[in-house]
Every structure is written in C-alpha cells, then in structure tokens.
N, C-alpha and C positions, 0 to 999 in steps of 0.2 A: 523341828530341826532335823535335817537329813544326816545320815551317817558321816558324810565327808565334813560337814560343819561341826559335828560333835568331835570328830577326830582332830580337826584343826584347833578347836577350842581347848581340848584337853592338852594338846601338845604345847600350846602357847601358855596355858596355866602353869605348866612345869618348866617354862622358859627354855624349851628345847627347840632346836632347828630341825628342819626336815632331814638334814644330813645326820644329826644326832639320832633321830628315830630310825633312819635307814641303817645306821651302824648297829644300833641295838637289836634290830630285827634281822640283821645280816642280809639285807637286800639293797639294791641300787637306790640312790636318792630319787631317780626318775620314777621308779616303781612306787616308792612311797608317795611322791608328789601326785602321781596319778590317782592314788586312793583319795587324797584330799581334794582333788579336782573332780572326783566323781566319774573318772574315765575307766577305772578298774575297781574290782572288789577283791579284798584279800581272801585267801583260802582259809579254811577252818584253823589250821595250825597257826597261821599268822595272826588271825583274830584272837586266838588264845594268848599269844605273846603280847599283843597290844593291850588286851584286857588286863593281863598281869602287870605290865609296865605302869598302867594308869590306875591299877587297883579298882577296877570296875568290872561288871559282868559283861559277857558277850551280849546278853539281852539289852543292857544299857547302850552299848556301842551301836547296836543295830536299830533299836527302837526308841531309845531314850527312856524306857520304862524303869523307874526307880522303885516302884512299890513292891514288886515281886519279881525275882529273877527266875528265868526258865533254865532248866538244866542245860549244860553245855552239850550234852548228847543230842538234845533236840536240834540245836543249831548245827551240829555236825551232820545230821540228817538233811536239813534244809540246804546246806552248802555243799553236799556231796555233788561232784560234777555230773553224775548220772541222774541225779534227782533234781538238780538245780533248774533244769529246763522247765519243770512243772511249777517252779516258784519264781520264775524270772520277773513276773509282774509285782512280786512282793517288794522289790527294791524301790519301786516308785509309789507304793501304796501309802495312803495316809496312816499315821500312827494308830488311829482307832481301829482300822481294819487289821493291822498287824497284831494288835492286842487281842482282837477277836479270833484270829487264826491261832494264836498261841493257846487260847482257852480251848478251842476245838481240839488241838493237838493233845493237850493235857487230858481231855475227856477220853479220847481214843486210847492214849497210853494207859490211863488208869483202867479203862475197860479191859484192855488186853492183859493187864496184870492179874485180873480176877478170873481169867480163863484157866 
C-alpha cells in the first residue's frame, strides 16, 4: 500500500473528511487532497502532525512498517529538501526496498555513534 492509500485509509477510519484533516493541519483542502492523490508529498513537519493525529509513526505512514519504527530524525534527513533529490526514487520503491534502506541507514547511524 502506498503512502497516499494509507493516508486515505487512516482518515476514513477516523471518519474525517479531507476538509477536517486540512483544518487540523492548517493547510488548504486542495493541498491535503493532493497528498491523498499522490500528487504532492507533505514536508517533515506536516508528516509529524499527521502521524500525531493518527497516533502512528512516520515510518508507518511512509512504509507501512509496523514491526519497528525508525526515529523521526531519520525521516527528517530523508525529507530535507536539499537531500530529497537523492531519495526521489524512494517514493516509488517497493516496501521491501524501503525497509532495506532503513536497515542500511541504521547501520550507518550506529557506526557513526561509535566514532
């Protein structure tokens, strides 16, 4: 399931409209609708708000991964506009590849902690 499908599903589970979500996120309804349509991706701060509203992790929103959540800081790095260009293919990658990339990132992060 893609991000936009998870987002729509979570909203519908809470019985909220797109307008309700837009109001909670303090964005235009058309902006929120574009997230659910897969035409736009929310920035990191908006993702944090969405995750908080649905009481899920950013990791779950982006990957559907429920077994282990990655730290928000990792997603902040991935979604940084200056770094995003390097990860643009991640948005269309299969979930297995995203999980593999997360594992690589955790290895690099842990390695750097020990320096």
